C-alpha positions in Angstrom: -9.0 24.2 -6.5 -10.1 20.8 -5.0 -7.9 20.6 -1.6 -7.0 16.8 -1.3 -7.0 15.9 2.4 -5.0 13.6 4.4 -6.9 11.9 7.5 -7.5 14.5 10.0 -6.7 17.2 7.8 -9.6 19.8 7.9 -10.7 22.6 5.5 -12.8 25.5 5.6 -15.9 25.7 3.4 -16.9 28.8 1.5 -20.6 28.2 0.8 -23.0 26.3 2.4 -25.3 24.5 0.1 -22.9 21.7 -1.3 -23.3 18.8 -2.4 -21.2 15.7 -1.4 -20.1 13.0 -3.9 -19.1 9.3 -3.2 -17.2 6.8 -5.6 -16.4 3.2 -4.4 -15.2 0.2 -5.8 -18.8 -1.5 -5.3 -22.3 -1.1 -3.9 -22.2 1.2 -0.8 -24.9 2.8 1.2 -24.8 6.3 2.1 -26.3 8.2 5.5 -25.7 11.0 7.3 -25.8 11.7 10.8 -26.4 14.9 12.5 -24.9 15.6 16.0 -24.7 17.9 18.4 -21.6 19.9 19.4 -20.3 16.6 21.1 -21.1 14.3 18.2 -24.1 12.7 19.9 -27.2 11.8 18.0 -30.8 12.9 19.6 -32.3 9.5 18.5 -33.0 8.2 15.0 -34.5 11.0 14.0 -31.1 12.2 13.5 -29.9 10.0 10.5 -30.7 10.3 6.9 -31.0 6.6 5.3 -32.4 4.9 2.1 -35.2 4.4 4.8 -35.6 8.1 5.4 -33.9 9.6 3.0 -34.7 13.3 4.1 -34.0 15.2 6.8 -34.3 18.9 7.4 -31.5 20.5 5.2 -30.3 16.7 4.3 -31.4 14.5 1.1 -29.4 11.1 0.6 -29.9 8.7 -2.1 -32.4 5.5 -1.5 -30.6 2.7 -3.1 -27.1 1.0 -2.7 -24.7 2.5 -5.6 -21.1 2.6 -6.3 -21.6 6.3 -7.0 -24.1 8.7 -4.7 -24.5 12.7 -4.0 -25.8 13.8 -1.0 -27.5 17.4 -0.9 -26.6 19.2 2.2 -27.8 23.1 3.0 -26.1 24.1 6.1 -28.3 27.1 6.7 -31.1 24.8 7.1 -29.9 22.5 9.6 -31.5 23.1 13.2 -29.3 25.5 15.6 -28.9 22.2 17.5 -26.7 20.4 15.2 -23.1 21.1 14.8 -21.8 18.0 13.3 -22.8 16.4 9.8 -21.3 12.9 9.7 -21.1 11.4 6.3 -22.0 7.2 6.5 -20.7 4.7 4.1 -21.5 1.0 4.5 -21.6 -2.4 2.7 -24.9 -3.9 2.0 -25.9 -7.2 2.7 -26.2 -9.5 0.1 -25.5 -7.0 -2.7 -22.5 -7.0 -4.9 -19.5 -9.1 -4.1 -17.7 -6.7 -1.3 -17.9 -7.9 2.4 -15.0 -5.7 3.6 -13.9 -2.0 1.8 -10.1 -3.4 1.7 -11.4 -6.0 -1.3 -11.6 -3.0 -3.7 -10.4 0.5 -4.4 -10.6 3.1 -1.9 -13.5 4.8 -1.4 -13.5 8.5 -2.1 -15.8 11.4 -1.0 -15.4 15.1 -2.6 -17.1 17.8 -1.2 -18.4 20.7 -4.3 -20.6 23.2 -4.8 -24.0 22.9 -6.5 -22.4 23.5 -9.8 -19.7 20.7 -9.5 -16.8 22.9 -8.2 -14.5 20.9 -5.7 -13.9 22.1 -2.5 -12.1 19.5 -0.8 -11.4 15.6 -1.8 -10.3 12.5 0.5 -9.7 9.1 -0.2 -10.2 6.6 2.6 -7.1 4.5 2.3 -5.9 1.9 4.8 -8.9 0.0 4.9 -8.9 -3.9 5.4 -11.6 -5.5 7.1 -14.1 -3.2 7.8 -17.4 -2.5 6.3 -18.3 0.7 7.3 -16.7 3.7 7.6 -17.3 7.6 8.9 -15.6 9.2 5.7 -16.0 13.2 6.5 -17.5 15.4 9.1 -19.0 18.8 8.4 -18.5 20.8 11.6 -19.4 24.3 12.8 -16.4 26.2 14.5 -17.3 29.8 15.8 -20.3 30.2 13.4 -18.5 29.0 10.3 -18.5 25.4 8.5 -15.5 23.5 7.7 -15.0 20.0 6.2 -12.5 17.4 8.3 -11.3 14.3 6.9 -12.0 11.2 9.4 -11.8 7.7 7.6 -12.6 5.5 10.7 -13.5 2.2 10.0 -15.7 -0.6 11.9 -15.0 -4.1 11.2 -18.4 -4.7 13.1 -20.6 -3.0 10.1 -23.6 -0.5 9.9 -24.7 -1.5 13.6 -21.2 -0.9 15.2 -21.0 2.5 13.4 -24.3 3.8 14.7 -23.5 2.5 18.2 -20.1 4.4 18.5 -22.1 7.4 17.2 -24.2 7.3 20.8 -27.5 5.8 19.2 -29.3 3.0 21.9 -31.1 1.7 19.1 -28.3 1.3 16.8 -29.2 -2.3 15.8 -32.8 -1.8 15.3 -31.9 1.1 12.7 -29.3 -0.7 11.0 -31.9 -3.2 10.3 -34.4 -0.8 8.9 -31.6 0.2 6.7 -30.9 -3.1 5.3 -34.5 -3.8 4.7 -34.9 -0.5 2.9 -31.5 -1.2 1.2 -33.3 -4.6 -0.1 -36.4 -3.3 -1.5 -34.5 -0.6 -3.3 -32.8 -3.1 -4.9 -35.5 -5.5 -5.5 -37.2 -2.4 -7.7 -34.2 -1.3 -9.3 -32.9 -4.9 -10.4 -35.1 -6.7 -13.4 -36.0 -10.4 -13.2 -33.1 -12.3 -15.0 -34.3 -14.2 -18.1 -34.9 -17.7 -18.5 -31.9 -19.7 -18.9 -31.5 -23.2 -20.3 -31.0 -26.0 -17.5 -28.0 -27.3 -19.1 -26.0 -24.1 -19.0 -26.9 -22.4 -16.0 -23.4 -21.5 -15.4 -23.8 -18.2 -17.6 -26.9 -16.7 -18.0 -28.0 -14.3 -20.9 -28.0 -10.7 -20.7 -31.9 -9.8 -20.7 -33.8 -10.4 -23.8 -31.1 -10.2 -25.9 -28.9 -12.5 -24.4 -27.3 -15.3 -26.7 -29.0 -18.1 -27.1 -28.7 -21.8 -25.8 -26.3 -23.1 -29.1 -24.1 -19.8 -29.0 -23.4 -20.7 -25.1 -22.4 -24.0 -25.9 -19.9 -23.0 -28.1 -16.6 -21.4 -26.7 -16.2 -18.8 -29.8 -19.2 -17.5 -28.9 -19.2 -16.3 -25.3 -20.1 -12.8 -25.0 -20.2 -10.6 -22.1 -23.5 -10.0 -20.1 -24.7 -6.5 -19.6 -24.0 -6.0 -16.2 -22.4 -7.0 -13.2 -19.3 -9.8 -13.5 -20.3 -13.3 -12.9 -17.1 -14.7 -12.5 -15.7 -15.5 -8.7 -12.3 -13.7 -9.7 -11.0 -10.9 -8.0 -8.4 -8.3 -8.2 -5.5 -7.1 -6.2 -5.5 -3.7 -4.6 -6.5 -1.0 -6.3 -7.8 -2.6 -8.9 -12.1 -2.6 -9.2 -14.4 -5.5 -8.4 -17.6 -6.0 -7.9 -20.4 -4.1 -9.8 -19.1 -2.7 -13.1 -18.8 1.0 -12.8 -20.1 0.9 -16.2 -23.1 -0.2 -17.9 -21.9 -3.6 -20.0 -18.7 -3.8 -18.2 -19.1 -7.3 -17.2 -16.2 -10.0 -17.3 -15.8 -12.3 -20.3 -14.2 -15.8 -19.4 -15.3 -18.5 -21.8 -15.6 -22.0 -20.8 -12.4 -23.3 -19.8 -11.1 -20.6 -18.2 -9.3 -20.6 -14.8 -9.0 -16.9 -13.1 -7.5 -15.7 -10.1 -6.8 -12.8 -8.0 -3.2 -11.1 -8.6 -1.5 -7.9 -7.6 -0.2 -5.1 -9.5 3.2 -4.2 -10.4 5.1 -3.8 -7.5 3.5 -5.3 -4.8 5.3 -8.6 -4.9 2.6 -10.7 -3.7 -0.2 -12.6 -4.8 -0.2 -12.9 -8.4 -2.2 -16.1 -9.9 -0.8 -18.2 -11.9 -3.0 -19.8 -14.6 -0.6 -22.7 -15.9 -1.5 -24.6 -19.1 -1.7 -24.4 -23.1 -2.6 -26.3 -26.1 0.3 -28.5 -25.6 -1.7 -30.2 -22.7 0.0 -29.0 -19.5 -1.3 -29.0 -16.2 -3.0 -26.0 -15.2 -3.3 -23.9 -11.6 -5.1 -21.4 -10.2 -3.9 -19.1 -7.1 -5.6 -16.9 -5.2 -4.3 -13.6 -3.7 -4.9 -11.1 -0.9 -8.3 -12.2 0.3 -10.1 -12.7 -3.1 -11.6 -15.9 -4.5 -10.8 -18.0 -7.5 -13.5 -19.7 -9.3 -12.7 -22.3 -12.1 -15.1 -22.5 -14.8 -16.5 -26.0 -16.2 -14.2 -27.3 -18.9 -15.4 -27.0 -22.3 -16.8 -30.3 -23.7 -14.9 -31.0 -26.8 -11.5 -30.1 -24.8 -9.8 -26.9 -26.1 -7.3 -24.1 -24.5 -7.8 -22.7 -21.4 -8.6 -18.9 -21.3 -6.0 -16.9 -20.0 -7.9 -13.4 -20.7 -8.1 -11.0 -17.7 -11.4 -11.6 -16.1 -12.5 -7.7 -15.8 -11.5 -6.7 -19.7 -14.0 -7.1 -22.4 -12.9 -8.6 -25.5 -15.9 -8.9 -27.4 -18.6 -6.6 -28.3 -21.5 -6.0 -25.5 -25.0 -6.9 -27.0 -27.4 -4.1 -27.7 -31.1 -4.1 -26.0 -32.4 -4.9 -29.4 -31.2 -6.6 -32.8 -29.4 -9.8 -33.5 -26.8 -11.3 -30.8 -23.1 -9.9 -30.7 -20.8 -11.1 -33.6 -18.9 -14.5 -32.5 -15.2 -14.0 -30.8 -12.2 -15.5 -33.4 -10.7 -18.4 -31.1 -7.0 -16.0 -31.3 -9.0 -13.4 -29.3 -8.8 -15.7 -26.3 -4.9 -14.6 -25.6 -3.9 -12.5 -22.7 -4.5 -9.2 -23.2 -7.1 -9.0 -26.3 -9.3 -6.0 -26.0 -11.5 -3.6 -27.4 -13.8 -0.8 -26.9 -17.6 -1.7 -26.0 -19.1 -1.9 -29.8 -16.0 -2.3 -31.9 -16.5 -5.8 -33.8 -13.9 -8.1 -34.1 -12.0 -8.6 -37.3 -12.6 -11.6 -39.3 -9.3 -12.0 -39.6 -8.2 -11.9 -36.2 -8.2 -10.1 -32.7 -10.2 -7.1 -32.2 -7.7 -4.2 -32.2 -6.6 -2.9 -28.7 -7.8 0.3 -27.8 -6.4 2.7 -24.8 -8.4 2.9 -21.7 -10.5 0.2 -22.6 -11.2 -0.9 -19.0 -13.9 -0.7 -16.2 -13.6 2.7 -14.2 -15.2 6.0 -13.7 -12.9 8.0 -15.3 -10.5 7.9 -18.1 -7.6 7.9 -15.6 -8.8 5.0 -13.8 -9.5 3.1 -16.9 -5.9 3.3 -18.0 -5.0 2.4 -14.5 -7.1 -0.9 -14.6 -5.8 -1.7 -18.4 -2.3 -1.3 -17.4 -3.0 -3.8 -14.2 -5.0 -6.1 -16.8 -1.6 -6.0 -18.8 0.2 -6.8 -16.0 -2.2 -9.7 -15.0 -2.1 -11.0 -18.3 1.8 -10.8 -18.7 2.3 -13.3 -15.5 -0.5 -15.5 -17.0 0.9 -16.0 -20.4 4.2 -16.8 -19.1 3.3 -18.7 -16.2 1.2 -21.1 -18.8 4.1 -21.2 -21.2 6.9 -22.2 -18.3 4.4 -24.8 -17.3 3.9 -26.5 -20.1 7.7 -26.3 -20.8 7.8 -28.0 -17.4 5.3 -30.6 -18.4 7.1 -31.4 -21.8 10.4 -31.8 -19.9 8.9 -34.3 -17.1 7.1 -36.2 -20.1 10.6 -36.6 -22.1 12.1 -37.8 -19.0 9.4 -40.4 -18.3 9.4 -41.9 -21.7 13.0 -42.0 -21.8 12.5 -43.8 -18.5 10.2 -46.2 -19.5 12.1 -47.1 -22.6 15.6 -47.7 -20.9 13.5 -49.6 -17.9 12.7 -52.5 -20.4 15.9 -54.9 -20.9 14.7 -55.6 -24.4 14.9 -52.1 -25.6 18.7 -52.0 -24.8 20.0 -54.1 -27.6 19.5 -53.5 -31.4 17.5 -49.9 -32.5 14.3 -49.8 -30.3 16.0 -47.6 -27.8 17.2 -45.0 -30.6 13.6 -45.3 -32.1 11.9 -44.6 -28.6 14.0 -41.6 -28.0 13.6 -39.9 -31.0 10.1 -40.5 -30.7 10.0 -39.0 -27.0 12.3 -36.0 -28.2 9.8 -35.2 -31.2 6.6 -35.5 -28.6 9.2 -32.8 -26.6 9.6 -30.6 -29.6 6.0 -30.6 -30.2 4.9 -29.8 -27.1 7.5 -26.8 -26.7 7.0 -25.3 -30.1 3.3 -25.4 -29.6 3.8 -23.5 -26.1 5.9 -20.8 -27.6 3.5 -20.4 -30.2 0.5 -19.9 -27.7 2.9 -17.1 -25.7 4.0 -15.4 -29.0 0.4 -15.2 -30.0 -0.4 -13.4 -26.4 2.7 -11.4 -26.5 2.2 -10.1 -29.8 -1.2 -8.9 -28.8 -0.3 -7.3 -25.6 2.9 -5.7 -27.4 0.0 -4.3 -29.7 -2.0 -3.0 -26.4 1.2 -1.4 -25.3 2.0 0.7 -28.3 -1.6 2.4 -28.1 -2.0 2.4 -24.1 1.3 4.3 -23.5 1.2 7.4 -25.5 -2.3 7.8 -23.7 -1.1 7.6 -20.5 -1.3 11.0 -18.2 1.9 12.7 -16.7 1.8 10.4 -13.7 1.4 7.4 -15.6 3.8 8.0 -18.2 7.8 7.6 -18.9 10.1 11.0 -18.9 10.0 10.4 -22.8 6.4 10.4 -23.4 5.3 13.9 -24.9 3.0 14.4 -22.4 5.5 15.8 -20.3 6.3 18.7 -23.0 3.2 20.1 -23.0 2.8 19.5 -18.8 0.7 21.8 -16.8 0.7 21.8 -12.9 -2.6 19.9 -11.6 -5.2 20.8 -10.0 -6.0 17.3 -8.1 -3.6 14.6 -7.2 -3.8 11.7 -9.9 -4.8 7.8 -8.4 -1.0 6.3 -8.7 2.4 7.0 -9.8 4.9 5.0 -12.0 7.8 4.1 -10.0 9.3 2.3 -13.2 8.9 -0.4 -15.5 8.7 -4.2 -15.2 9.4 -6.9 -17.7 10.4 -10.8 -17.7 12.9 -12.4 -19.8 10.8 -14.2 -22.4 10.0 -10.7 -23.7 12.4 -7.9 -23.4 11.4 -5.4 -25.3 7.6 -5.6 -23.4 7.9 -3.1 -20.9 4.7 -3.0 -18.2 4.5 0.3 -16.1 5.3 0.0 -12.5 2.3 1.7 -10.7 1.8 2.4 -7.5 -1.4 4.1 -5.8 -1.2 7.6 -3.8 -0.7 8.7 -1.3 2.1 6.3 -0.9 1.2 3.7 1.9 4.8 2.3 2.3 8.7 4.2 1.8 11.1 3.2 -0.3 14.7 1.9 -0.3 16.9 2.5 -3.3 20.0 0.0 -3.0 23.3 1.8 -3.7 25.8 -1.1 -2.9 27.4 -3.4 -5.3 26.5 -6.4 -3.3 22.6 -6.0 -4.1 23.6 -6.8 -7.7 25.8 -9.8 -6.8 22.7 -11.5 -4.1 21.7 -15.1 -5.2 17.8 -14.3 -5.7 18.9 -12.7 -9.1 19.5 -15.1 -12.4 22.7 -14.6 -13.7 21.3 -13.5 -17.3 19.3 -10.7 -15.6 22.3 -9.2 -13.9 24.4 -9.2 -16.9 21.4 -7.6 -18.8 21.7 -4.8 -16.0 25.3 -4.3 -16.2 25.0 -4.0 -19.8 22.0 -1.4 -19.5 24.4 0.4 -17.5 27.2 0.7 -19.9 30.8 1.2 -19.8 30.4 3.0 -16.3 30.6 -0.1 -14.4 34.1 -1.7 -14.0 36.3 -3.9 -11.5 37.4 -1.1 -9.3 35.9 1.5 -7.1 34.4 3.8 -10.2 31.5 0.7 -10.0 30.6 1.6 -6.8 30.7 5.5 -6.8 28.8 5.3 -10.2 26.3 2.9 -8.5 25.9 5.8 -5.7 25.0 8.6 -8.5 22.8 6.6 -10.0 20.9 5.7 -7.0 20.7 9.5 -5.9 19.5 10.2 -9.4 16.8 7.7 -9.6 15.6 9.2 -6.0 15.7 12.8 -7.7 13.8 11.4 -10.7 10.9 9.8 -8.2 10.8 13.3 -6.2 10.4 15.4 -9.2 7.6 13.2 -10.6 5.8 13.3 -7.0 6.0 17.1 -7.0 4.8 17.1 -10.5 1.5 15.3 -10.0 0.7 17.2 -6.8 -1.0 20.7 -6.5 1.2 23.5 -5.7 2.2 23.4 -2.6 0.7 19.9 -1.2 4.0 17.8 -1.6 7.2 19.3 -0.3 10.8 17.2 -0.4 13.3 17.3 2.6 17.0 15.7 2.2 19.4 14.2 4.8 22.9 14.3 3.1 25.4 14.3 6.0 28.6 13.8 3.5 27.2 16.4 1.3 27.8 14.0 -1.4 24.6 14.2 -3.5 24.5 18.0 -4.2 25.2 17.4 -8.1 22.1 15.2 -8.1 20.1 17.3 -5.8 20.9 20.3 -8.6 17.8 20.3 -10.1 15.4 20.4 -7.2 17.6 23.4 -5.3 17.7 25.4 -8.7 14.0 24.7 -9.2 13.3 25.7 -5.6 11.7 22.3 -4.7 14.3 22.2 -2.0 14.6 25.8 -0.7 18.6 25.1 0.3 21.1 22.1 -0.1 21.0 20.6 3.3 23.1 20.8 6.4 26.3 18.4 6.3 26.7 16.4 9.3 25.3 15.2 12.7 23.4 18.6 13.0 21.5 18.3 9.7 20.5 14.8 10.4 19.1 16.2 14.0 17.5 19.4 12.7 15.6 17.3 9.8 14.4 14.5 12.1 13.3 16.6 14.6 10.6 18.9 12.4 9.3 15.9 10.7 8.9 14.0 14.1 7.1 16.9 15.9 5.1 17.2 12.8 3.8 13.4 13.0 3.4 13.4 16.2 1.2 17.0 16.2 -0.7 15.4 13.4 -1.4 12.1 15.5 -2.9 14.1 18.3 -5.3 16.3 15.8 -6.3 13.1 14.2 -6.9 11.5 17.5 -9.2 14.2 18.8 -10.6 15.6 15.9 -8.7 19.0 16.2 -7.1 19.4 12.9 -8.2 23.2 13.0 -5.8 23.4 16.5 -2.7 22.8 14.5 -0.1 25.3 14.7 0.2 27.9 12.0 4.1 27.6 11.5 3.6 23.7 10.5 3.6 22.3 6.9 0.9 20.1 6.5 1.4 19.3 2.8 2.7 15.7 2.5 6.6 15.5 3.3 8.9 12.9 1.1 12.0 12.7 3.3 15.4 11.5 1.2 17.9 9.7 3.1 21.4 10.1 1.6 24.4 8.7 2.7 22.9 6.2 5.7 24.3 5.7 8.4 26.6 8.3 8.4 25.9 11.1 10.5 23.3 9.1 12.5 23.4 8.3 16.2 21.1 6.0 18.4 18.3 8.7 18.7 18.5 9.7 15.2 17.9 6.0 14.5 15.0 5.4 16.4 13.6 8.9 15.1 14.1 7.4 11.6 12.3 4.1 12.5 9.4 5.7 14.3 9.1 8.0 10.7 8.8 5.0 8.9 6.1 3.3 10.9 4.2 6.0 11.5 4.7 8.9 8.7 2.7 7.3 6.2 -0.7 7.6 7.6 0.3 11.4 8.3 1.8 12.2 4.9 5.3 11.7 5.7 7.0 9.2 3.6 10.4 7.7 3.8 13.4 7.0 0.6 16.4 5.5 1.6 19.5 5.6 -0.9 21.6 3.4 1.3 23.6 0.5 0.5 22.5 -2.5 2.5 25.8 -3.6 3.0 27.0 -0.6 5.2 23.9 -0.5 7.0 24.5 -4.5 8.4 26.6 -2.8 11.3 23.6 -2.2 13.3 22.5 -5.8 13.6 19.3 -6.6 13.5 18.1 -3.4 14.5 17.4 -2.3 10.8 15.9 -5.5 9.8 12.1 -4.1 10.2 12.9 -0.9 8.7 14.5 -3.1 5.6 11.4 -5.4 5.4 9.1 -2.5 5.4 10.3 -0.7 2.7 10.1 -1.4 -0.8 13.6 -2.1 -2.5 14.0 -1.0 -5.8 17.3 -0.6 -7.7 19.0 2.2 -9.9 19.8 0.0 -12.7 17.7 -3.0 -13.9 17.7 -6.3 -11.7 15.6 -9.4 -11.5 14.4 -9.0 -7.9 10.8 -8.3 -7.7 9.5 -11.9 -6.4 5.9 -12.9 -7.8 5.3 -15.8 -5.0 2.2 -17.2 -6.3 3.6 -17.2 -10.0 7.0 -17.8 -9.2 8.1 -14.7 -11.5 11.3 -12.7 -10.7 10.2 -9.0 -12.3 13.0 -7.2 -13.5 12.7 -3.6 -12.5 14.1 -0.8 -14.5 14.1 2.8 -12.5 12.3 5.6 -14.2 15.5 7.9 -15.0 15.1 10.3 -17.6 16.5 9.7 -21.5 20.5 10.6 -21.3 21.0 14.2 -22.0 17.2 15.0 -21.8 16.4 18.1 -20.1 12.6 17.0 -19.2 13.4 16.8 -15.2 14.6 20.4 -15.3 12.1 21.8 -17.3 9.3 20.5 -15.4 10.4 21.4 -12.1 11.0 25.2 -13.7 6.8 25.2 -14.2 6.5 24.1 -11.4 8.7 26.7 -9.9 6.6 29.4 -12.0 3.1 28.0 -10.4 4.6 28.4 -6.7 5.6 32.0 -7.7 2.0 32.9 -9.3 0.9 31.5 -6.6 2.2 34.2 -3.9 1.0 37.1 -5.9 
């Protein structure tokens, strides 16, 4: 079983000949530094890099790539070598990435020669860094271990080599860049000739589309290779060079694409506003990504709102005739098909689950869900923009008709009003037809994607949970619920968040949360209809909301436990009043929670003291690279702290510890989930405001409160509760308990 490490954690190696496998969201340079017991390098000969790929016991790749395999023979290393550091850096001028924060987090896995996983580490938290020391293999008392480092450098390769204690850091960095450039030049074939009048989209090698095909928007096809658009995707999505051959982006003429963020991030979605009705169009750029608008089609036409990273046309083959033209309806948001799937002559190609860029089916499904989210955001933004344009045009034409005194007598004004209203109705009808077309394609895609989702991405009513077995590795993301917009209430987009969690959760259990001014009245009414007759006008409403909030917390905790290997994740609960016992029953009965939480201030202090000590010790171990010096009684599993009935039982010291855990805990595997009424916590004044802002607020009933500032949407969030009367959560926790008992024998 592959051990998933967090930053600073170490794991023993049971063999001396291993492979180090690297996967990143774009081309990276891989190297190895051989250090002594203090980590110092003897000179440039102690670094294996593309210009000198072989050192004694080490072999690294010669080129920049998104995947690497590094061969290590620890027995063959010189006796003076005690540390083997794996270095990753972004090459200059190759690929679109300039920082690691602009793509999916790189991951490193140490495996045996047969591919058996030993330890893995996903390097999260990177932003402006362009070089990173990923992991290190180190010798301690004649035994080798692997440690997750994750030390990034915004200064790039030179700064990283300099920090390794190498005086010739700048010269060696230049040598590595030169070697990578030479290797890239040998590996990349010369581009095919492109007509001077259509240089915005080069052909895909010898079989690229002809100049005539490129002129027709219906014949636009994806080149075989990296995407040629400047659009990017938000955190966690794949950018730059496509991981698979032919995974290029298809963006027809007239497309305006921009960067967006995924479900639940509440920032960065792009508005692509426009329609065949003549609405104005706009684009927005998200977190650090660029937005590039392609030239408008010569003959005019609708804006293409397809997701820039998803293929909707067949990829041309190296030999034979060019790909079939794409029907105009395929320009709808979410029109996807697998590579090589011919388009139907009567409509868009049938959607296929996993039809997105990615190294594994899990990553492809993850990126496809992101694409569906962004496509829905663009399509609804286009419809709303077209409707607003139609309204403004109606007002302008009515004002113009009434401004002329001659039209105020007789039937002229009535004729002008009727004509203006007819134009308005035509524009709105056309915009709605385009939206309905896009929504139909997205609904068809959702129907094939939902049944194919793995447990971490699936709803509780998905049949995949009936065949659940304890995983050997943690998934890349977790489903926290569903998102939808009022234009299409029956289309749900999974709200996925990357693992490990980088921010905590606040489940608002107070009734004031659903009467706040930011939520539209129709959405609040919808949320109350979903809750049903349990909500009344008295105290039972508040009590029912608190019960549902705690059930939501338990459902999320059970899902987190289920998607992690046995022993890699644990749950602790603070419940000073003891009122959460019914909701916690599944966790207690299965042994996921060893015992019911202690009531009162004593229980609060006990849990907070233990977790604060864990954060302090792990932070010191990370800073001093002494993960093997942690006390044996310290549980290194990731921890989820559920705080119920806050602020009952909390004093000033407990409040300070809670703030400390919220700020420092996620980096070392301690995550916070608050189940509280925001109104009750206001008695602490502004002290809790930073905590409130730092956590992702979700609700136990549907509520339109997840704001999308770039598009202006208010997404309605629905919690991941199991169907009423279902025992699926207890069944999953029971299988986890069986696996836990089997591991002890």
